[in-house]
TIVO-2410 file (N, C-alpha, C; in nm, 3 decimals):
# residues 139
REC num residu      c1      c2      c3 atome chaine
REC   1      M   0.902   0.589   0.300     N      A
REC   1      M   0.969   0.694   0.227    CA      A
REC   1      M   0.983   0.651   0.082     C      A
REC   2      A   0.961   0.742  -0.009     N      A
REC   2      A   0.967   0.712  -0.152    CA      A
REC   2      A   1.111   0.686  -0.194     C      A
REC   3      Y   1.125   0.608  -0.298     N      A
REC   3      Y   1.256   0.574  -0.351    CA      A
REC   3      Y   1.306   0.689  -0.437     C      A
REC   4      N   1.425   0.739  -0.406     N      A
REC   4      N   1.486   0.849  -0.481    CA      A
REC   4      N   1.587   0.789  -0.577     C      A
REC   5      H   1.548   0.767  -0.703     N      A
REC   5      H   1.637   0.696  -0.795    CA      A
REC   5      H   1.757   0.780  -0.836     C      A
REC   6      R   1.746   0.910  -0.837     N      A
REC   6      R   1.863   0.992  -0.872    CA      A
REC   6      R   1.970   0.982  -0.763     C      A
REC   7      K   1.928   0.987  -0.639     N      A
REC   7      K   2.022   0.973  -0.528    CA      A
REC   7      K   2.088   0.836  -0.531     C      A
REC   8      A   2.010   0.732  -0.556     N      A
REC   8      A   2.066   0.597  -0.563    CA      A
REC   8      A   2.164   0.584  -0.679     C      A
REC   9      E   2.133   0.648  -0.791     N      A
REC   9      E   2.222   0.643  -0.907    CA      A
REC   9      E   2.355   0.712  -0.877     C      A
REC  10      I   2.351   0.826  -0.811     N      A
REC  10      I   2.473   0.898  -0.776    CA      A
REC  10      I   2.558   0.813  -0.681     C      A
REC  11      E   2.493   0.752  -0.582     N      A
REC  11      E   2.567   0.665  -0.489    CA      A
REC  11      E   2.631   0.548  -0.564     C      A
REC  12      W   2.556   0.489  -0.656     N      A
REC  12      W   2.609   0.377  -0.733    CA      A
REC  12      W   2.728   0.421  -0.818     C      A
REC  13      L   2.716   0.535  -0.885     N      A
REC  13      L   2.825   0.586  -0.970    CA      A
REC  13      L   2.951   0.614  -0.888     C      A
REC  14      N   2.935   0.671  -0.769     N      A
REC  14      N   3.050   0.696  -0.682    CA      A
REC  14      N   3.117   0.565  -0.641     C      A
REC  15      W   3.035   0.469  -0.601     N      A
REC  15      W   3.088   0.338  -0.561    CA      A
REC  15      W   3.160   0.271  -0.678     C      A
REC  16      K   3.099   0.278  -0.796     N      A
REC  16      K   3.156   0.212  -0.914    CA      A
REC  16      K   3.287   0.278  -0.955     C      A
REC  17      E   3.293   0.408  -0.944     N      A
REC  17      E   3.415   0.482  -0.980    CA      A
REC  17      E   3.531   0.439  -0.889     C      A
REC  18      K   3.505   0.427  -0.760     N      A
REC  18      K   3.609   0.382  -0.666    CA      A
REC  18      K   3.651   0.239  -0.696     C      A
REC  19      E   3.553   0.153  -0.725     N      A
REC  19      E   3.584   0.013  -0.755    CA      A
REC  19      E   3.669   0.001  -0.881     C      A
REC  20      E   3.634   0.076  -0.985     N      A
REC  20      E   3.710   0.069  -1.110    CA      A
REC  20      E   3.851   0.124  -1.092     C      A
REC  21      K   3.866   0.226  -1.010     N      A
REC  21      K   3.999   0.281  -0.981    CA      A
REC  21      K   4.086   0.175  -0.914     C      A
REC  22      Q   4.028   0.101  -0.818     N      A
REC  22      Q   4.102  -0.005  -0.751    CA      A
REC  22      Q   4.140  -0.117  -0.848     C      A
REC  23      M   4.047  -0.153  -0.938     N      A
REC  23      M   4.076  -0.259  -1.035    CA      A
REC  23      M   4.188  -0.217  -1.129     C      A
REC  24      R   4.190  -0.093  -1.171     N      A
REC  24      R   4.297  -0.044  -1.258    CA      A
REC  24      R   4.432  -0.048  -1.187     C      A
REC  25      E   4.432  -0.012  -1.057     N      A
REC  25      E   4.555  -0.017  -0.979    CA      A
REC  25      E   4.606  -0.160  -0.965     C      A
REC  26      L   4.513  -0.256  -0.964     N      A
REC  26      L   4.552  -0.398  -0.952    CA      A
REC  26      L   4.587  -0.459  -1.087     C      A
REC  27      G   4.573  -0.384  -1.195     N      A
REC  27      G   4.613  -0.432  -1.327    CA      A
REC  27      G   4.508  -0.510  -1.403     C      A
REC  28      V   4.382  -0.490  -1.373     N      A
REC  28      V   4.274  -0.558  -1.446    CA      A
REC  28      V   4.258  -0.488  -1.580     C      A
REC  29      D   4.241  -0.570  -1.688     N      A
REC  29      D   4.231  -0.509  -1.822    CA      A
REC  29      D   4.098  -0.436  -1.839     C      A
REC  30      E   4.097  -0.337  -1.930     N      A
REC  30      E   3.983  -0.249  -1.951    CA      A
REC  30      E   3.859  -0.324  -2.000     C      A
REC  31      D   3.877  -0.428  -2.080     N      A
REC  31      D   3.764  -0.506  -2.131    CA      A
REC  31      D   3.687  -0.570  -2.014     C      A
REC  32      T   3.760  -0.626  -1.920     N      A
REC  32      T   3.697  -0.689  -1.804    CA      A
REC  32      T   3.627  -0.584  -1.718     C      A
REC  33      I   3.690  -0.469  -1.699     N      A
REC  33      I   3.629  -0.361  -1.621    CA      A
REC  33      I   3.500  -0.315  -1.687     C      A
REC  34      Q   3.501  -0.303  -1.821     N      A
REC  34      Q   3.381  -0.257  -1.893    CA      A
REC  34      Q   3.269  -0.361  -1.885     C      A
REC  35      R   3.303  -0.489  -1.898     N      A
REC  35      R   3.199  -0.593  -1.888    CA      A
REC  35      R   3.139  -0.596  -1.747     C      A
REC  36      L   3.224  -0.581  -1.646     N      A
REC  36      L   3.176  -0.578  -1.509    CA      A
REC  36      L   3.088  -0.455  -1.485     C      A
REC  37      H   3.127  -0.342  -1.542     N      A
REC  37      H   3.048  -0.219  -1.530    CA      A
REC  37      H   2.908  -0.240  -1.591     C      A
REC  38      T   2.904  -0.299  -1.709     N      A
REC  38      T   2.776  -0.325  -1.776    CA      A
REC  38      T   2.689  -0.419  -1.694     C      A
REC  39      Y   2.748  -0.525  -1.643     N      A
REC  39      Y   2.673  -0.621  -1.561    CA      A
REC  39      Y   2.620  -0.554  -1.434     C      A
REC  40      D   2.706  -0.479  -1.364     N      A
REC  40      D   2.664  -0.412  -1.242    CA      A
REC  40      D   2.554  -0.310  -1.269     C      A
REC  41      W   2.561  -0.241  -1.382     N      A
REC  41      W   2.457  -0.143  -1.418    CA      A
REC  41      W   2.323  -0.212  -1.439     C      A
REC  42      Q   2.325  -0.329  -1.505     N      A
REC  42      Q   2.201  -0.404  -1.524    CA      A
REC  42      Q   2.142  -0.447  -1.390     C      A
REC  43      Q   2.228  -0.493  -1.300     N      A
REC  43      Q   2.180  -0.534  -1.168    CA      A
REC  43      Q   2.125  -0.415  -1.088     C      A
REC  44      F   2.192  -0.303  -1.098     N      A
REC  44      F   2.145  -0.181  -1.032    CA      A
REC  44      F   2.007  -0.143  -1.083     C      A
REC  45      N   1.987  -0.148  -1.215     N      A
REC  45      N   1.857  -0.113  -1.272    CA      A
REC  45      N   1.747  -0.209  -1.228     C      A
REC  46      K   1.780  -0.337  -1.217     N      A
REC  46      K   1.680  -0.434  -1.168    CA      A
REC  46      K   1.641  -0.402  -1.025     C      A
REC  47      E   1.741  -0.371  -0.943     N      A
REC  47      E   1.714  -0.336  -0.803    CA      A
REC  47      E   1.633  -0.207  -0.795     C      A
REC  48      R   1.664  -0.110  -0.879     N      A
REC  48      R   1.592   0.017  -0.880    CA      A
REC  48      R   1.446  -0.006  -0.919     C      A
REC  49      Q   1.421  -0.090  -1.019     N      A
REC  49      Q   1.283  -0.118  -1.057    CA      A
REC  49      Q   1.207  -0.184  -0.942     C      A
REC  50      Y   1.274  -0.276  -0.876     N      A
REC  50      Y   1.211  -0.342  -0.760    CA      A
REC  50      Y   1.178  -0.239  -0.653     C      A
REC  51      Q   1.274  -0.153  -0.620     N      A
REC  51      Q   1.253  -0.053  -0.516    CA      A
REC  51      Q   1.140   0.043  -0.552     C      A
REC  52      Q   1.134   0.084  -0.678     N      A
REC  52      Q   1.028   0.177  -0.720    CA      A
REC  52      Q   0.891   0.113  -0.708     C      A
REC  53      R   0.881  -0.015  -0.733     N      A
REC  53      R   0.750  -0.082  -0.724    CA      A
REC  53      R   0.709  -0.110  -0.581     C      A
REC  54      W   0.802  -0.153  -0.499     N      A
REC  54      W   0.766  -0.206  -0.369    CA      A
REC  54      W   0.789  -0.113  -0.252     C      A
REC  55      R   0.872  -0.016  -0.264     N      A
REC  55      R   0.900   0.070  -0.150    CA      A
REC  55      R   0.782   0.161  -0.118     C      A
REC  56      D   0.704   0.199  -0.218     N      A
REC  56      D   0.592   0.289  -0.196    CA      A
REC  56      D   0.462   0.217  -0.159     C      A
REC  57      R   0.466   0.086  -0.148     N      A
REC  57      R   0.346   0.012  -0.109    CA      A
REC  57      R   0.311   0.045   0.035     C      A
REC  58      P   0.184   0.048   0.066     N      A
REC  58      P   0.146   0.082   0.202    CA      A
REC  58      P   0.190  -0.025   0.301     C      A
REC  59      I   0.227   0.019   0.417     N      A
REC  59      I   0.266  -0.071   0.525    CA      A
REC  59      I   0.138  -0.124   0.587     C      A
REC  60      P   0.133  -0.254   0.619     N      A
REC  60      P   0.010  -0.307   0.680    CA      A
REC  60      P  -0.030  -0.224   0.801     C      A
REC  61      F  -0.156  -0.193   0.807     N      A
REC  61      F  -0.211  -0.103   0.908    CA      A
REC  61      F  -0.246  -0.181   1.033     C      A
REC  62      E  -0.191  -0.141   1.144     N      A
REC  62      E  -0.223  -0.202   1.272    CA      A
REC  62      E  -0.286  -0.096   1.362     C      A
REC  63      P  -0.416  -0.096   1.374     N      A
REC  63      P  -0.479   0.004   1.460    CA      A
REC  63      P  -0.439  -0.016   1.605     C      A
REC  64      Q  -0.428   0.095   1.678     N      A
REC  64      Q  -0.390   0.088   1.819    CA      A
REC  64      Q  -0.483   0.177   1.900     C      A
REC  65      G  -0.497   0.142   2.025     N      A
REC  65      G  -0.576   0.225   2.117    CA      A
REC  65      G  -0.718   0.243   2.070     C      A
REC  66      E  -0.760   0.370   2.060     N      A
REC  66      E  -0.897   0.403   2.023    CA      A
REC  66      E  -0.931   0.359   1.882     C      A
REC  67      Q  -0.832   0.344   1.795     N      A
REC  67      Q  -0.859   0.305   1.658    CA      A
REC  67      Q  -0.908   0.162   1.648     C      A
REC  68      K  -0.889   0.081   1.750     N      A
REC  68      K  -0.937  -0.057   1.747    CA      A
REC  68      K  -1.089  -0.065   1.761     C      A
REC  69      L  -1.154   0.049   1.782     N      A
REC  69      L  -1.299   0.051   1.798    CA      A
REC  69      L  -1.372  -0.014   1.682     C      A
REC  70      Y  -1.321   0.004   1.560     N      A
REC  70      Y  -1.393  -0.047   1.444    CA      A
REC  70      Y  -1.408  -0.198   1.447     C      A
REC  71      L  -1.320  -0.268   1.517     N      A
REC  71      L  -1.329  -0.414   1.523    CA      A
REC  71      L  -1.454  -0.459   1.598     C      A
REC  72      Q  -1.501  -0.375   1.691     N      A
REC  72      Q  -1.616  -0.412   1.772    CA      A
REC  72      Q  -1.744  -0.344   1.728     C      A
REC  73      T  -1.737  -0.243   1.645     N      A
REC  73      T  -1.854  -0.160   1.623    CA      A
REC  73      T  -1.947  -0.205   1.511     C      A
REC  74      V  -1.912  -0.305   1.432     N      A
REC  74      V  -2.005  -0.350   1.329    CA      A
REC  74      V  -2.132  -0.401   1.396     C      A
REC  75      D  -2.116  -0.485   1.498     N      A
REC  75      D  -2.233  -0.534   1.571    CA      A
REC  75      D  -2.300  -0.422   1.650     C      A
REC  76      T  -2.220  -0.332   1.704     N      A
REC  76      T  -2.274  -0.218   1.777    CA      A
REC  76      T  -2.358  -0.130   1.685     C      A
REC  77      L  -2.308  -0.109   1.564     N      A
REC  77      L  -2.382  -0.029   1.466    CA      A
REC  77      L  -2.517  -0.092   1.438     C      A
REC  78      L  -2.520  -0.222   1.416     N      A
REC  78      L  -2.646  -0.291   1.388    CA      A
REC  78      L  -2.741  -0.284   1.508     C      A
REC  79      D  -2.685  -0.292   1.628     N      A
REC  79      D  -2.769  -0.287   1.748    CA      A
REC  79      D  -2.833  -0.150   1.770     C      A
REC  80      E  -2.768  -0.045   1.724     N      A
REC  80      E  -2.816   0.091   1.748    CA      A
REC  80      E  -2.918   0.139   1.645     C      A
REC  81      I  -2.944   0.061   1.540     N      A
REC  81      I  -3.036   0.106   1.434    CA      A
REC  81      I  -3.180   0.079   1.475     C      A
REC  82      D  -3.260   0.186   1.470     N      A
REC  82      D  -3.402   0.176   1.506    CA      A
REC  82      D  -3.490   0.149   1.385     C      A
REC  83      N  -3.451   0.197   1.268     N      A
REC  83      N  -3.530   0.180   1.146    CA      A
REC  83      N  -3.519   0.035   1.100     C      A
REC  84      E  -3.631  -0.033   1.095     N      A
REC  84      E  -3.632  -0.175   1.062    CA      A
REC  84      E  -3.587  -0.202   0.918     C      A
REC  85      Q  -3.627  -0.118   0.823     N      A
REC  85      Q  -3.586  -0.138   0.683    CA      A
REC  85      Q  -3.435  -0.121   0.668     C      A
REC  86      L  -3.382  -0.019   0.731     N      A
REC  86      L  -3.238   0.003   0.726    CA      A
REC  86      L  -3.163  -0.113   0.790     C      A
REC  87      W  -3.214  -0.161   0.901     N      A
REC  87      W  -3.153  -0.274   0.970    CA      A
REC  87      W  -3.151  -0.397   0.880     C      A
REC  88      E  -3.260  -0.422   0.808     N      A
REC  88      E  -3.268  -0.538   0.717    CA      A
REC  88      E  -3.164  -0.527   0.606     C      A
REC  89      V  -3.149  -0.407   0.549     N      A
REC  89      V  -3.052  -0.387   0.442    CA      A
REC  89      V  -2.911  -0.413   0.493     C      A
REC  90      L  -2.879  -0.357   0.609     N      A
REC  90      L  -2.745  -0.373   0.664    CA      A
REC  90      L  -2.720  -0.516   0.712     C      A
REC  91      K  -2.820  -0.581   0.761     N      A
REC  91      K  -2.805  -0.720   0.809    CA      A
REC  91      K  -2.772  -0.814   0.693     C      A
REC  92      K  -2.825  -0.784   0.573     N      A
REC  92      K  -2.799  -0.867   0.456    CA      A
REC  92      K  -2.663  -0.836   0.392     C      A
REC  93      T  -2.601  -0.724   0.433     N      A
REC  93      T  -2.472  -0.683   0.376    CA      A
REC  93      T  -2.360  -0.764   0.440     C      A
REC  94      D  -2.259  -0.797   0.360     N      A
REC  94      D  -2.148  -0.876   0.414    CA      A
REC  94      D  -2.070  -0.798   0.518     C      A
REC  95      K  -2.007  -0.871   0.609     N      A
REC  95      K  -1.936  -0.810   0.723    CA      A
REC  95      K  -1.821  -0.721   0.678     C      A
REC  96      L  -1.752  -0.758   0.571     N      A
REC  96      L  -1.638  -0.679   0.526    CA      A
REC  96      L  -1.682  -0.540   0.480     C      A
REC  97      T  -1.793  -0.534   0.408     N      A
REC  97      T  -1.844  -0.404   0.364    CA      A
REC  97      T  -1.888  -0.321   0.483     C      A
REC  98      L  -1.951  -0.385   0.581     N      A
REC  98      L  -1.991  -0.312   0.701    CA      A
REC  98      L  -1.870  -0.263   0.778     C      A
REC  99      K  -1.767  -0.344   0.783     N      A
REC  99      K  -1.643  -0.303   0.850    CA      A
REC  99      K  -1.584  -0.179   0.782     C      A
REC 100      M  -1.584  -0.181   0.647     N      A
REC 100      M  -1.534  -0.065   0.572    CA      A
REC 100      M  -1.621   0.058   0.598     C      A
REC 101      L  -1.751   0.038   0.602     N      A
REC 101      L  -1.845   0.148   0.627    CA      A
REC 101      L  -1.819   0.211   0.764     C      A
REC 102      V  -1.804   0.128   0.864     N      A
REC 102      V  -1.782   0.178   1.000    CA      A
REC 102      V  -1.649   0.252   1.007     C      A
REC 103      M  -1.546   0.198   0.944     N      A
REC 103      M  -1.416   0.266   0.945    CA      A
REC 103      M  -1.426   0.401   0.875     C      A
REC 104      K  -1.499   0.405   0.764     N      A
REC 104      K  -1.518   0.531   0.691    CA      A
REC 104      K  -1.593   0.631   0.779     C      A
REC 105      M  -1.695   0.583   0.851     N      A
REC 105      M  -1.771   0.669   0.940    CA      A
REC 105      M  -1.684   0.724   1.053     C      A
REC 106      Q  -1.585   0.647   1.094     N      A
REC 106      Q  -1.496   0.690   1.202    CA      A
REC 106      Q  -1.381   0.778   1.153     C      A
REC 107      G  -1.378   0.804   1.022     N      A
REC 107      G  -1.279   0.898   0.971    CA      A
REC 107      G  -1.152   0.836   0.917     C      A
REC 108      F  -1.148   0.704   0.902     N      A
REC 108      F  -1.030   0.640   0.844    CA      A
REC 108      F  -1.023   0.675   0.695     C      A
REC 109      S  -0.902   0.692   0.645     N      A
REC 109      S  -0.884   0.720   0.503    CA      A
REC 109      S  -0.897   0.591   0.423     C      A
REC 110      G  -0.913   0.607   0.292     N      A
REC 110      G  -0.921   0.489   0.205    CA      A
REC 110      G  -0.795   0.405   0.213     C      A
REC 111      K  -0.681   0.471   0.226     N      A
REC 111      K  -0.553   0.400   0.235    CA      A
REC 111      K  -0.545   0.318   0.364     C      A
REC 112      E  -0.593   0.375   0.473     N      A
REC 112      E  -0.592   0.304   0.601    CA      A
REC 112      E  -0.687   0.184   0.596     C      A
REC 113      I  -0.801   0.202   0.534     N      A
REC 113      I  -0.896   0.091   0.522    CA      A
REC 113      I  -0.836  -0.018   0.433     C      A
REC 114      F  -0.768   0.024   0.326     N      A
REC 114      F  -0.700  -0.072   0.238    CA      A
REC 114      F  -0.598  -0.153   0.316     C      A
REC 115      C  -0.519  -0.087   0.399     N      A
REC 115      C  -0.416  -0.156   0.476    CA      A
REC 115      C  -0.477  -0.252   0.577     C      A
REC 116      A  -0.592  -0.216   0.632     N      A
REC 116      A  -0.656  -0.300   0.733    CA      A
REC 116      A  -0.729  -0.419   0.670     C      A
REC 117      T  -0.785  -0.400   0.551     N      A
REC 117      T  -0.868  -0.505   0.491    CA      A
REC 117      T  -0.803  -0.575   0.373     C      A
REC 118      G  -0.711  -0.507   0.306     N      A
REC 118      G  -0.650  -0.563   0.186    CA      A
REC 118      G  -0.732  -0.541   0.061     C      A
REC 119      V  -0.841  -0.467   0.073     N      A
REC 119      V  -0.928  -0.438  -0.041    CA      A
REC 119      V  -0.883  -0.304  -0.101     C      A
REC 120      P  -0.860  -0.298  -0.232     N      A
REC 120      P  -0.817  -0.173  -0.294    CA      A
REC 120      P  -0.917  -0.058  -0.270     C      A
REC 121      E  -0.863   0.065  -0.270     N      A
REC 121      E  -0.946   0.182  -0.241    CA      A
REC 121      E  -1.064   0.195  -0.337     C      A
REC 122      S  -1.042   0.166  -0.464     N      A
REC 122      S  -1.152   0.177  -0.561    CA      A
REC 122      S  -1.265   0.079  -0.528     C      A
REC 123      A  -1.228  -0.042  -0.484     N      A
REC 123      A  -1.329  -0.141  -0.448    CA      A
REC 123      A  -1.403  -0.099  -0.320     C      A
REC 124      I  -1.329  -0.037  -0.228     N      A
REC 124      I  -1.391   0.012  -0.105    CA      A
REC 124      I  -1.497   0.117  -0.140     C      A
REC 125      N  -1.459   0.212  -0.224     N      A
REC 125      N  -1.553   0.316  -0.264    CA      A
REC 125      N  -1.672   0.259  -0.338     C      A
REC 126      N  -1.650   0.160  -0.425     N      A
REC 126      N  -1.760   0.097  -0.498    CA      A
REC 126      N  -1.856   0.025  -0.404     C      A
REC 127      R  -1.801  -0.048  -0.307     N      A
REC 127      R  -1.888  -0.120  -0.213    CA      A
REC 127      R  -1.974  -0.023  -0.132     C      A
REC 128      I  -1.912   0.084  -0.085     N      A
REC 128      I  -1.987   0.181  -0.005    CA      A
REC 128      I  -2.092   0.252  -0.091     C      A
REC 129      A  -2.058   0.282  -0.216     N      A
REC 129      A  -2.154   0.347  -0.307    CA      A
REC 129      A  -2.272   0.254  -0.335     C      A
REC 130      R  -2.245   0.125  -0.357     N      A
REC 130      R  -2.354   0.029  -0.382    CA      A
REC 130      R  -2.444   0.017  -0.259     C      A
REC 131      L  -2.382   0.014  -0.142     N      A
REC 131      L  -2.460   0.006  -0.018    CA      A
REC 131      L  -2.546   0.131  -0.001     C      A
REC 132      R  -2.490   0.245  -0.034     N      A
REC 132      R  -2.566   0.370  -0.025    CA      A
REC 132      R  -2.688   0.365  -0.118     C      A
REC 133      K  -2.669   0.311  -0.240     N      A
REC 133      K  -2.783   0.300  -0.333    CA      A
REC 133      K  -2.891   0.207  -0.278     C      A
REC 134      K  -2.849   0.095  -0.219     N      A
REC 134      K  -2.946   0.001  -0.161    CA      A
REC 134      K  -3.027   0.069  -0.051     C      A
REC 135      I  -2.955   0.144   0.031     N      A
REC 135      I  -3.024   0.212   0.142    CA      A
REC 135      I  -3.122   0.316   0.089     C      A
REC 136      K  -3.083   0.391  -0.014     N      A
REC 136      K  -3.173   0.490  -0.071    CA      A
REC 136      K  -3.297   0.426  -0.133     C      A
REC 137      N  -3.281   0.310  -0.194     N      A
REC 137      N  -3.395   0.240  -0.254    CA      A
REC 137      N  -3.495   0.194  -0.149     C      A
REC 138      F  -3.445   0.153  -0.033     N      A
REC 138      F  -3.535   0.103   0.071    CA      A
REC 138      F  -3.597   0.216   0.153     C      A
REC 139      L  -3.532   0.331   0.157     N      A
REC 139      L  -3.583   0.439   0.241    CA      A
REC 139      L  -3.657   0.539   0.162     C      A
***
């Protein structure tokens, strides 16, 4: 779920208002309350920046059931190819690129492939595009 900074800010302001009211009732001077408010605001902003950066990161992808097929199908894909030139091109390709290709063929999204391999989506697309060019040159 995405980080809602406005909601977090409202919650923080409500909490801070209650805390400052309690401090005033206990007789804490205004200068100390203001310094504490400034410090807490800085800490809140640091936490908000952290949450905005890291909360939206993809969760590591763990395929289950039928989705685990891609782990076994790189070799299966190579075994099923009848065209010798195509087989040579794919045999020389690294396993990670073939794994990405098979996952793409099975309908996995770029984000899912990223979560499974750790390779950014742009790099996944570049690898598949380069492989496509190699195949076109040989065929």
